[in-house]
Every structure is written in structure tokens, then in C-alpha cells.
C-alpha positions as CSV (number, residue, x, y, z in Angstrom):
1,S,0.0,0.0,-0.1
2,G,1.0,3.4,-0.6
3,L,-0.1,5.0,2.8
4,V,-1.3,2.9,5.8
5,F,-2.7,4.3,9.1
6,Q,-3.4,1.6,11.5
7,S,-4.9,2.4,14.9
8,Y,-4.3,-1.1,17.0
9,Y,-5.7,-2.0,20.3
10,V,-6.8,1.6,21.4
11,G,-8.8,1.1,24.4
12,N,-8.4,-2.6,24.7
13,G,-9.0,-4.1,28.0
14,Q,-9.9,-0.7,29.8
15,Y,-11.7,-1.0,33.1
16,A,-12.2,0.8,36.4
17,A,-13.6,4.2,35.0
18,S,-10.3,4.8,33.3
19,K,-10.5,7.2,30.1
20,V,-8.8,7.4,26.8
21,N,-8.9,10.3,24.2
22,T,-7.0,10.4,20.9
23,G,-6.7,13.3,18.7
24,P,-7.6,14.2,15.3
25,V,-5.8,12.7,12.2
26,L,-5.4,14.8,9.1
27,I,-4.2,13.4,5.8
28,D,-3.7,16.4,3.4
29,N,-2.1,17.2,0.1
30,N,-0.6,14.0,-0.9
31,T,-0.2,12.1,-4.1
32,I,-0.6,8.5,-3.2
33,T,0.1,5.5,-5.8
34,S,0.0,1.9,-5.4
35,T,0.5,-0.3,-8.6
36,D,-0.5,-3.7,-7.1
37,N,-2.8,-2.9,-4.2
38,T,-4.4,-0.3,-2.1
39,A,-3.3,3.1,-2.2
40,M,-4.5,4.3,0.9
41,Y,-5.2,1.9,4.0
42,L,-7.1,3.3,6.8
43,L,-7.5,0.8,9.7
44,Y,-9.2,0.8,13.2
45,D,-8.8,-2.7,14.8
46,D,-9.6,-4.2,18.0
47,S,-10.5,-0.9,19.7
48,A,-13.0,-0.2,22.3
49,Y,-12.5,-4.0,22.8
50,V,-13.2,-5.7,26.2
51,M,-14.1,-2.6,28.1
52,Y,-15.9,-2.7,31.3
53,N,-16.5,-0.9,34.5
54,S,-17.5,2.4,33.3
55,A,-14.4,2.8,31.3
56,E,-14.7,5.3,28.4
57,L,-12.7,5.9,24.9
58,D,-13.2,9.0,22.5
59,I,-11.6,8.4,19.2
60,G,-11.0,11.6,17.3
61,S,-11.9,13.0,14.0
62,L,-10.6,12.0,10.6
63,T,-10.0,14.2,7.7
64,V,-8.7,12.9,4.2
65,T,-8.6,16.0,1.8
66,N,-6.9,17.2,-1.2
67,N,-5.2,14.2,-2.2
68,T,-4.6,12.6,-5.5
69,V,-5.0,8.8,-5.0
70,S,-4.3,6.0,-7.7
71,G,-4.6,2.3,-6.3
72,G,-3.8,-1.1,-8.5
73,Y,-6.8,-2.7,-6.5
74,Y,-8.4,-0.1,-4.2
75,G,-8.0,3.5,-4.0
76,V,-8.9,4.5,-0.4
77,Y,-9.9,1.5,1.8
78,M,-11.4,2.4,5.4
79,E,-11.9,-0.6,7.7
80,L,-13.4,-0.6,11.2
81,N,-12.9,-4.1,12.6
82,N,-13.5,-5.2,16.2
83,F,-14.6,-1.8,17.2
84,G,-16.9,-1.6,20.2
85,E,-17.0,-5.3,20.6
86,D,-17.5,-7.4,23.9
87,M,-18.2,-4.3,26.0
88,H,-20.1,-4.4,29.2
89,G,-20.4,-2.6,32.5
90,N,-21.5,0.7,31.4
91,A,-18.5,1.3,29.2
92,K,-18.8,3.9,26.5
93,A,-16.7,4.4,23.1
94,T,-17.5,7.2,20.8
95,I,-15.8,7.9,17.3
96,G,-15.4,11.4,15.9
97,S,-16.4,12.5,12.5
98,A,-14.6,11.4,9.1
99,V,-14.4,13.9,6.2
100,I,-13.4,12.6,2.9
101,S,-13.4,15.7,0.6
102,D,-11.6,17.4,-2.5
103,N,-9.9,14.1,-3.2
104,S,-9.2,12.5,-6.9
105,V,-9.4,8.8,-6.3
106,E,-9.1,6.0,-9.0
107,A,-8.9,2.3,-8.9
108,P,-10.1,-0.7,-10.8
109,Q,-12.2,-2.1,-7.8
110,Q,-13.6,0.3,-5.5
111,A,-12.2,3.8,-5.4
112,L,-13.6,4.4,-2.0
113,Y,-14.4,1.4,0.3
114,F,-15.8,1.5,3.8
115,Y,-16.1,-1.9,5.6
116,Y,-17.6,-2.6,8.9
117,E,-16.7,-5.9,10.7
118,Y,-17.6,-6.6,14.2
119,V,-18.7,-3.0,14.9
120,G,-21.0,-2.6,18.1
121,Y,-20.7,-6.4,18.6
122,E,-21.9,-8.5,21.7
123,M,-22.3,-5.5,24.0
124,N,-24.3,-5.6,27.2
125,D,-25.1,-4.2,30.4
126,F,-25.4,-0.4,29.5
127,S,-22.4,-0.2,27.3
128,S,-22.6,2.1,24.4
129,I,-21.1,3.1,21.2
130,T,-21.8,6.2,19.4
131,M,-20.3,7.6,15.9
132,S,-20.6,10.9,14.8
133,P,-21.7,11.8,11.0
134,W,-19.4,10.7,8.1
135,S,-19.1,13.0,4.8
136,V,-17.8,12.4,1.5
137,S,-17.9,15.5,-0.7
138,N,-16.3,17.2,-3.7
139,N,-14.2,14.3,-4.7
140,T,-13.7,12.6,-8.1
141,L,-14.3,9.0,-7.7
142,S,-13.6,6.7,-10.7
143,S,-13.7,2.6,-10.7
144,S,-12.7,0.9,-13.9
145,S,-14.4,-2.6,-12.8
146,S,-16.4,-2.3,-9.8
147,T,-17.9,0.4,-7.3
148,A,-16.7,4.0,-7.2
149,L,-18.0,4.3,-3.4
150,D,-19.1,1.2,-1.7
151,L,-20.3,1.0,2.0
152,Y,-20.6,-2.6,3.1
153,Y,-22.0,-3.5,6.7
154,Y,-20.7,-7.1,7.1
155,E,-23.6,-9.4,7.6
156,Y,-24.5,-10.4,11.3
157,E,-21.8,-8.5,12.7
158,V,-22.8,-4.8,13.0
159,A,-24.9,-3.6,16.1
160,S,-25.6,-7.2,16.8
161,Y,-25.7,-9.3,19.6
162,L,-26.7,-6.4,22.1
163,Y,-28.0,-7.1,25.6
164,D,-29.2,-5.5,28.6
165,D,-29.7,-1.7,27.7
166,S,-26.9,-1.5,25.5
167,S,-26.8,0.7,22.5
168,A,-24.8,1.2,19.1
169,V,-25.6,4.4,17.1
170,L,-23.9,4.1,13.7
171,P,-22.9,7.5,11.8
172,D,-25.1,9.4,9.4
173,W,-23.8,9.2,5.8
174,L,-23.4,12.5,3.8
175,I,-22.6,12.2,0.1
176,S,-22.4,15.4,-1.7
177,T,-21.1,17.3,-4.8
178,N,-18.8,14.3,-5.9
179,K,-18.2,13.4,-9.7
180,I,-18.5,9.5,-9.9
181,D,-17.7,7.3,-12.7
182,T,-17.3,3.5,-13.4
183,G,-16.5,1.5,-16.4
184,G,-18.9,-0.8,-18.0
185,T,-21.8,-2.6,-15.9
186,N,-20.8,-1.4,-12.3
187,T,-22.4,0.7,-9.6
188,G,-21.6,4.1,-8.5
189,I,-22.8,4.3,-4.9
190,S,-23.7,1.0,-3.2
191,Y,-24.8,0.8,0.3
192,Y,-25.3,-2.8,1.6
193,S,-26.4,-4.4,4.9
194,Y,-27.6,-8.0,5.3
195,S,-28.9,-9.3,8.6
196,N,-27.8,-6.5,10.9
197,P,-28.6,-6.3,13.5
198,D,-28.8,-9.9,14.6
199,D,-30.1,-11.5,17.7
200,N,-30.4,-8.3,19.8
201,D,-32.2,-8.7,23.2
202,H,-33.1,-7.1,26.7
203,R,-34.1,-3.5,25.9
204,S,-31.0,-3.2,23.7
205,T,-31.2,-0.3,21.1
206,A,-29.2,-0.2,17.6
207,H,-29.5,2.9,15.3
208,F,-28.2,3.3,11.7
209,G,-27.9,7.0,10.6
210,R,-29.5,8.8,7.9
211,F,-28.2,8.2,4.3
212,R,-27.9,11.6,2.1
213,I,-27.0,11.4,-1.3
214,D,-27.0,14.9,-2.9
215,N,-26.0,16.9,-5.8
216,N,-23.7,14.4,-7.2
217,I,-22.7,13.8,-10.9
218,F,-22.6,10.2,-12.1
219,N,-21.0,9.3,-15.7
220,E,-20.5,12.9,-16.5
221,D,-19.0,12.0,-20.3
222,K,-22.2,10.0,-20.9
223,D,-20.0,6.9,-22.2
224,E,-21.0,3.3,-22.2
225,G,-22.6,3.7,-18.8
226,M,-22.7,2.2,-15.4
227,D,-25.1,-0.6,-14.2
228,R,-26.6,1.5,-11.3
229,A,-25.8,5.0,-10.2
230,V,-27.1,4.4,-6.7
231,W,-28.0,0.8,-5.2
232,I,-29.3,0.6,-1.6
233,Y,-30.1,-2.7,-0.6
234,I,-31.0,-3.4,3.1
235,E,-32.2,-7.4,4.0
236,D,-33.2,-9.3,7.2
237,V,-33.9,-6.4,9.5
238,I,-33.8,-7.5,12.3
239,E,-33.1,-10.8,12.4
240,G,-34.1,-12.1,15.9
241,G,-35.3,-9.1,17.7
242,Y,-36.3,-10.1,21.4
243,G,-37.1,-8.9,24.7
244,S,-38.2,-5.2,23.8
245,S,-34.9,-4.6,21.5
246,T,-35.4,-1.9,19.0
247,F,-33.7,-1.0,15.8
248,S,-34.0,2.2,13.9
249,H,-32.7,3.6,10.4
250,G,-32.6,7.1,9.5
251,D,-34.0,9.0,6.6
252,I,-32.9,8.0,3.1
253,S,-32.7,11.0,0.8
254,I,-31.5,11.1,-2.8
255,T,-31.8,14.3,-4.1
256,N,-30.6,16.9,-6.9
257,N,-28.2,14.4,-8.7
258,E,-27.6,14.1,-12.4
259,I,-27.3,10.6,-13.8
260,Y,-26.4,9.7,-17.3
261,N,-26.7,6.6,-19.3
262,T,-27.1,3.5,-16.8
263,T,-27.5,0.2,-18.4
264,D,-30.1,-1.3,-15.6
265,T,-31.4,1.2,-12.9
266,A,-30.5,4.5,-12.4
267,I,-31.9,4.6,-8.5
268,D,-32.4,1.4,-6.8
269,I,-33.6,1.0,-3.3
270,E,-34.2,-2.6,-2.1
271,Y,-35.7,-3.5,1.4
272,D,-36.0,-7.4,1.6
273,E,-37.4,-9.4,4.5
274,L,-37.7,-6.4,7.2
275,G,-39.4,-7.7,10.6
276,Y,-37.5,-11.0,10.0
277,E,-37.5,-13.5,12.8
278,F,-39.0,-11.3,15.4
279,D,-39.7,-12.7,18.8
280,N,-41.4,-11.1,21.8
281,N,-42.0,-7.4,21.2
282,G,-39.1,-6.0,19.3
283,T,-39.3,-3.1,17.2
284,V,-38.0,-1.9,13.9
285,S,-38.6,1.5,12.4
286,M,-37.4,2.6,9.0
287,G,-37.1,6.4,8.3
288,N,-38.6,8.3,5.5
289,V,-37.3,7.8,1.7
290,T,-37.2,10.7,-0.3
291,I,-36.1,10.8,-4.0
292,A,-36.4,14.4,-5.4
293,D,-35.3,16.7,-8.2
294,N,-33.0,14.3,-9.8
295,L,-32.1,14.5,-13.5
296,I,-31.8,10.9,-15.2
297,D,-30.9,10.9,-18.6
298,T,-30.9,7.6,-20.7
299,A,-31.7,4.6,-18.5
300,N,-33.2,1.1,-18.9
301,N,-35.5,1.8,-15.5
302,G,-35.2,5.1,-13.8
303,I,-36.2,4.7,-10.3
304,S,-37.3,1.6,-8.7
305,T,-38.2,1.0,-4.9
306,Y,-38.8,-2.6,-4.1
307,Y,-40.0,-3.4,-0.7
308,R,-40.3,-7.3,-0.6
309,D,-41.7,-9.7,2.2
310,L,-42.2,-7.2,4.9
311,D,-43.6,-8.9,7.9
312,S,-44.1,-8.7,11.7
313,E,-44.1,-11.6,14.0
314,A,-45.0,-12.4,17.6
315,S,-45.9,-9.1,19.2
316,G,-43.3,-7.0,17.2
317,T,-43.9,-3.9,15.4
318,L,-42.3,-2.9,11.8
319,T,-42.7,0.6,10.9
320,L,-41.8,2.0,7.6
321,G,-41.9,5.9,7.0
322,T,-43.1,7.7,4.0
323,L,-41.8,7.3,0.6
324,R,-41.8,10.5,-1.7
325,I,-40.8,10.6,-5.2
326,S,-41.2,14.0,-6.3
327,G,-39.7,16.7,-9.1
328,N,-37.4,14.3,-11.1
329,T,-36.8,14.4,-14.8
330,L,-36.3,11.2,-16.4
331,S,-35.7,11.1,-20.3
332,D,-34.9,8.3,-22.9
333,I,-35.9,5.4,-20.5
334,T,-36.4,2.1,-22.3
335,D,-38.5,0.0,-19.9
336,T,-40.1,1.4,-16.6
337,G,-39.7,5.0,-15.5
338,I,-40.6,5.0,-12.0
339,E,-41.6,1.5,-10.2
340,F,-42.9,0.9,-6.4
341,Y,-43.2,-2.6,-5.6
342,I,-44.4,-3.6,-2.0
343,S,-45.4,-7.1,-0.4
344,A,-46.2,-7.1,3.4
345,T,-47.9,-9.5,5.7
346,L,-48.6,-10.2,9.4
347,S,-47.3,-13.6,11.0
348,S,-49.1,-13.3,14.1
349,D,-52.6,-11.4,15.5
350,T,-50.6,-9.4,18.1
351,A,-48.0,-8.1,15.5
352,A,-48.4,-4.5,14.1
353,L,-46.9,-3.5,10.3
354,K,-47.5,0.2,9.5
355,I,-46.6,1.6,6.2
356,G,-46.2,5.4,5.7
357,Q,-47.7,7.2,2.8
358,T,-46.6,6.8,-0.7
359,S,-46.7,9.9,-2.9
360,I,-45.4,10.2,-6.6
361,S,-45.7,13.8,-7.8
362,G,-44.3,16.5,-10.2
363,N,-42.2,14.1,-12.2
364,T,-41.7,14.2,-15.9
365,V,-41.0,10.8,-17.4
366,T,-40.7,10.1,-21.2
367,A,-39.7,6.9,-22.9
368,T,-37.1,6.5,-25.5
369,A,-37.9,6.4,-28.9
370,S,-38.3,2.7,-29.0
371,P,-39.4,1.5,-25.4
372,A,-39.9,-2.1,-24.6
373,P,-43.2,-3.6,-25.5
374,E,-44.5,-3.8,-21.7
375,S,-42.9,-0.4,-20.7
376,S,-44.6,1.8,-18.1
377,G,-44.0,5.4,-17.1
378,I,-44.9,4.8,-13.5
379,K,-45.9,1.3,-12.1
380,I,-47.2,0.2,-8.9
381,S,-47.6,-3.3,-7.7
382,S,-48.6,-4.6,-4.2
383,R,-49.3,-7.6,-2.2
384,I,-50.8,-6.3,1.1
385,A,-52.3,-8.8,3.7
386,E,-55.2,-8.0,6.0
387,G,-54.2,-6.3,9.0
388,V,-51.3,-4.4,7.4
389,V,-51.8,-0.5,8.0
390,F,-51.1,1.0,4.4
391,A,-52.3,4.2,3.2
392,A,-53.6,4.8,-0.3
393,P,-50.9,5.9,-2.5
394,E,-51.2,9.6,-4.1
395,I,-50.2,9.9,-7.8
396,S,-50.3,13.5,-9.0
397,S,-49.1,16.1,-11.5
398,N,-46.9,13.6,-13.2
399,T,-46.2,14.1,-17.1
400,V,-45.7,10.6,-18.7
401,T,-45.2,10.4,-22.5
402,G,-44.3,7.8,-24.8
403,F,-44.6,4.3,-23.2
404,S,-46.7,1.2,-23.8
405,T,-48.6,2.3,-20.6
406,G,-48.7,5.5,-18.7
407,M,-49.6,4.5,-15.4
408,A,-49.9,0.9,-14.6
409,F,-51.5,-0.6,-11.1
410,T,-51.3,-4.3,-10.3
411,G,-52.6,-5.7,-6.9
412,L,-52.9,-2.3,-5.5
413,Q,-56.1,-2.0,-3.4
414,E,-56.4,1.6,-3.7
415,A,-55.1,4.9,-4.8
416,V,-55.7,8.7,-5.7
417,I,-54.6,9.5,-9.3
418,S,-54.8,13.2,-9.9
419,C,-53.9,15.9,-12.1
420,N,-51.5,13.8,-14.2
421,T,-50.9,14.4,-18.0
422,L,-50.7,11.1,-19.8
423,E,-49.8,11.4,-23.6
424,S,-48.9,9.4,-26.5
425,N,-48.7,6.1,-24.6
426,S,-49.4,3.3,-27.4
427,D,-51.4,0.8,-25.2
428,S,-53.2,3.0,-22.6
429,G,-52.8,6.1,-20.4
430,L,-54.3,4.2,-17.3
431,F,-54.0,0.5,-16.6
432,F,-55.8,-1.3,-13.8
433,A,-54.9,-5.1,-13.0
434,S,-56.4,-5.5,-9.5
435,D,-59.9,-5.6,-7.8
436,G,-59.0,-2.7,-6.0
437,T,-60.9,0.9,-5.7
438,Y,-59.3,3.8,-7.3
439,T,-60.0,7.6,-7.5
440,A,-58.8,9.1,-10.8
441,V,-59.7,12.7,-11.1
442,S,-58.5,15.8,-13.2
443,N,-56.3,13.9,-15.4
444,T,-55.3,14.9,-19.0
445,L,-55.4,11.8,-21.5
446,L,-54.2,12.6,-24.8
447,A,-53.5,10.4,-28.0
448,N,-53.0,7.2,-26.1
449,G,-53.9,3.9,-27.5
450,L,-56.9,3.8,-24.9
451,G,-57.5,6.4,-22.3
452,L,-58.2,3.9,-19.5
453,K,-58.1,0.0,-19.7
454,G,-58.9,-2.6,-17.3
455,D,-57.4,-6.2,-17.2
456,A,-60.1,-8.7,-18.5
457,L,-59.7,-10.7,-15.3
458,A,-59.4,-7.5,-13.0
459,T,-62.4,-6.5,-11.0
460,A,-61.2,-2.9,-10.2
461,T,-63.8,-0.2,-9.2
462,V,-62.5,3.1,-10.6
463,T,-64.1,6.7,-10.0
464,A,-62.6,8.3,-13.1
465,V,-64.7,11.4,-13.1
466,N,-63.7,15.0,-13.9
467,N,-60.9,13.9,-16.5
468,W,-60.1,15.6,-19.9
469,W,-60.2,12.8,-22.4
470,G,-59.0,14.9,-25.4
471,D,-62.9,15.9,-26.6
472,A,-65.6,17.7,-24.8
473,A,-67.9,14.9,-26.0
474,G,-66.3,12.7,-23.5
475,P,-64.4,9.2,-23.9
476,V,-67.4,7.4,-25.5
477,A,-69.2,9.5,-28.0
478,C,-66.2,11.2,-29.6
479,A,-64.8,10.5,-32.9
480,S,-61.2,10.6,-31.8
481,C,-60.4,10.7,-28.4
482,N,-58.8,8.5,-25.4
483,K,-61.6,5.8,-25.0
484,I,-62.2,3.4,-22.3
485,D,-61.9,-0.5,-22.4
486,A,-63.0,-1.3,-18.8
487,G,-62.2,-5.1,-19.2
488,G,-63.3,-6.7,-15.9
489,A,-63.4,-3.3,-14.1
490,T,-66.2,-1.2,-13.3
491,V,-65.6,2.5,-14.6
492,T,-67.6,5.8,-13.6
493,F,-66.4,8.8,-15.8
494,D,-69.4,11.0,-15.9
495,P,-69.1,14.0,-15.4
496,W,-66.2,14.7,-17.5
497,L,-64.4,17.9,-18.3
498,F,-64.8,19.9,-21.4
499,D,-61.5,21.3,-21.4
500,L,-58.0,21.0,-19.8
501,P,-58.1,20.7,-16.0
502,G,-55.9,23.9,-15.8
503,S,-56.5,25.7,-12.4
504,R,-58.5,23.0,-11.0
505,C,-55.6,21.1,-10.0
506,N,-54.2,23.9,-8.0
507,S,-56.3,23.1,-5.0
508,F,-58.5,20.6,-3.5
509,P,-61.6,19.7,-3.8
510,W,-61.9,19.5,-7.3
511,T,-64.9,21.5,-8.9
512,M,-67.7,19.1,-9.9
513,F,-68.9,19.9,-13.4
514,I,-72.5,19.4,-15.0
515,P,-72.2,16.3,-17.1
516,A,-72.2,16.2,-21.0
517,M,-74.1,12.9,-20.6
518,T,-75.8,11.0,-17.8
519,G,-75.8,7.3,-16.5
520,M,-72.3,6.6,-18.3
521,N,-70.5,3.7,-16.5
522,L,-68.9,0.8,-18.2
């Protein structure tokens, strides 16, 4: 390696109210090159390890700035290993902020890699670990064959096996104003956590900080592209939550980024098996998710949020915050512009599962000249079991153009669809394949194959009144407009609008107009 900083055995075996404080570390204005391995290796190992009897450790801040780094394998590799392990007896450890800023880092594998293993692990008896925010800003990060920025919480070993009122608080992550590029089908920013926390018990608490990705530029030269710009994957939370243990995750926000030429999905957030193997009355609380004001230019899929196999068992409680996707501009999309999928169930009559409001609003979504045959501008699918608290999604003020289907709803039981413009979608503007109940009001449907379509096997009930169908005569009697093929659904479209919604979409409730015809149901 070109530069190595290793902090070994700091606070190892502390006891009897002893206190250790380390000062700040600054790595500034260097040119660091390694042709065969890691250019910069930063390691905190076996620190805050086997502490007890009210011992305290305070690790100072780390700043890495104004460096030019080129690695033969990794660029900057920062590892926390055995940090905050086997603490008990009211022992406390804190670690200061980390600032990675104004660097140029390139490497074949990860340009910037953060790896956590045995962090906040096997703690008990009122012990605690607390980490300050970590930020990555104003860097140029480039990887030729892997991930530009990779954050990996190793499985089963982060904030796990906490007992007896112990607590672990991991840092907020603030990633902003970076230029990020990868070669081929790789990922710009990846955050991966599997089975963390694991087997926590007896009023213990674990918190993963908020995750903010703001104002970054991905693949600025618009070359062959990357697989994903942002990929967040969180699985099996909490695996084994017992005895009033709690876990919380801070808000996730992805805002104001520019993303060019992604071959798979530009922004991909996946939750898988949250509320996994609860027992007693464990609690999991996930923060709000916001994806807003991003520019996505050329992608197979634009924004994907998959919440798979959510569950709550025994007397556990799983709560998810709101999901807001708003103000994004997506262009040249081949398959799906914005997709939200959720499946949720309850495995116990005494468990609780609550999912916050979903809103998709103010987005402009445009297909490529030759989209996929089954493409959708906005797609929502769900499988929600009885007893799960799930508010009706709100889809409003979006403009969707050039797909096979403008908006598609599958399995969803209810939604409010308002003030959207659906234009030149070859099959249909609105498509329903469920037995749910929908309200579609003050939308504009122009030059679509059909204005509204129901699947032949669907039994949805759609209140589609006060929409503009492209003709004052409405969606049936006009010679050329966006007609309705209800399939197995029941659609009420009378009254309709005689003109574009205009100011009617500025406030609620919408104005009801005298119908052109009466009794028009399909």
C-alpha cells in the first residue's frame, strides 16, 4: 500500500472508570500511488474491545482531503474491525466525524471503500458506542471495473448481539457534490447491509444513521454507462429481535443528482425481509425515503423502490416511514420510469406493521424512441395482507409520455390519481389489473391507444370523473379521443371535463361540472 494508517488496540481491556482520548488525524495534500494493491489503507482494529467497569474511549476525527490517489486494486480502503466489541459494565466509546473531501481517487476495484465488521458487537449491561457523521464531498471517484463508492456492513456483525440496555449508534452518511464514474456495468454508490442487527435482546437499541446522497454527477461523460448509479440494499432487519429490543434506521434521501446513461436502474432501493424472525415485542422503525429533483438521462429503468416480504411476527412492530418520489426528470427510458413494489404480511395477530404514505408527484417521465413492449412510465404493484396499515398512494401532477402504458396498477387495493398528463402512450394512459378501488380525477389523457384500460380478469372499481379525455364529447361519443376499455373493471367517468383541468389542479377539492351525458358507466 502507498499510505497506511493503523490504529490497533486503542481502548483494549480498559476498566475501572479509565478514560482514553485520541486526537484528530489529518491526511492532506498528498499524491499516493500503489500499482499492485491499495493506495490508502485506514484501519481501526481491536479498539473499544473488552471494555468494562465504566471505562470510556473517545476516538478523534479523521480528515482526508486534497489528495490524489491511484490504487492498483483499491483507492482508499477504510476498515472498522472489532470496534466496540465485548463491552459491558457501562463502558462507553465514541468515534468522531470522518471527512473525505476534495480528493481525486481512481482504482480498478472500489475507489472508496468503507468496510464494517464486528462494530457494536456482543455488548451488554448498559454499554454504548456512538459514531459521529461521516461525509464524502467534492471528490472525483472513478472505478474501472467495480463500485466507485462502496459502503458495506458485513452480515450478522454490525450492531448485533446487544443485550441488557446496551446501545449502538452508527453514523449519518452525507455524500454530496462528487463526480462519480465507473467503467462498464458497475455501480456508482452502493450501500449494502444483510442481517444487521442480529439477535438483539433485553431492551437493547441499535440505530443506523440517515443516508443522504445529494448533488452528485454520475457518468458525466455519458460514455458506455454504469449498471446503477445508486444501489441501496437492506435485508433481514432485524434477524432475531427479542425482549423489547429496538432498531431504527434514519431517513434516506437521494436528491438533486445528475445521472447519465445507466444500463440497468439509475436509482435502486431494495428492502427485503424487514421484520425478519421477530420474537416477543421487538421493534423496527425505518425512516422516510425521499427521491427528489434528480435528472436521469438515458436508462433502462429510472427509479425503482422494491419493498419485498415485509413481515411482523410475535408481538413485534415494524414501521416504515413515508416514500416520496417528486420533481424528478427522467428521459430516454427504455423500460419502466418509476416503479414501486411492496409485499407485506402479518405472521401474528398480536404483531403490527405500519407503512407510511406513498406519494409520486411532479415527475416528468419520457420514454426512448423505441421503448420495451411492456414498458410503463409509472408502475405500482402490491400484495398487502389483511391487518397491515397501508395508506392509499397518491399519484399526482406527473407527465408521462411515450411508453406502452402511462401508469399501471397491479394488485394495489386503492390509490388516488390526480392532475397527471398521460400522452402518446401506445397501449393506454391508465391501466388497472387488480380488484382495488381507485379515484382518478382531473387527469389529462391525450393521444394514447386507450385513455383507460382494465385487465379482462380484474374487478377494479375506478371513479374516473372530471378528467379531460381529449374531446368535449367525453370518452365514448367522440369520434377521436382517449376511449375506455374497462375489461373486468367498473369505471365511472361521468361527469367529465370539457377542457384541460388547468387551475382545477391547484387546490382541493376539485370542482364538479355538469355532465355532458348522464348514466355513463362501463
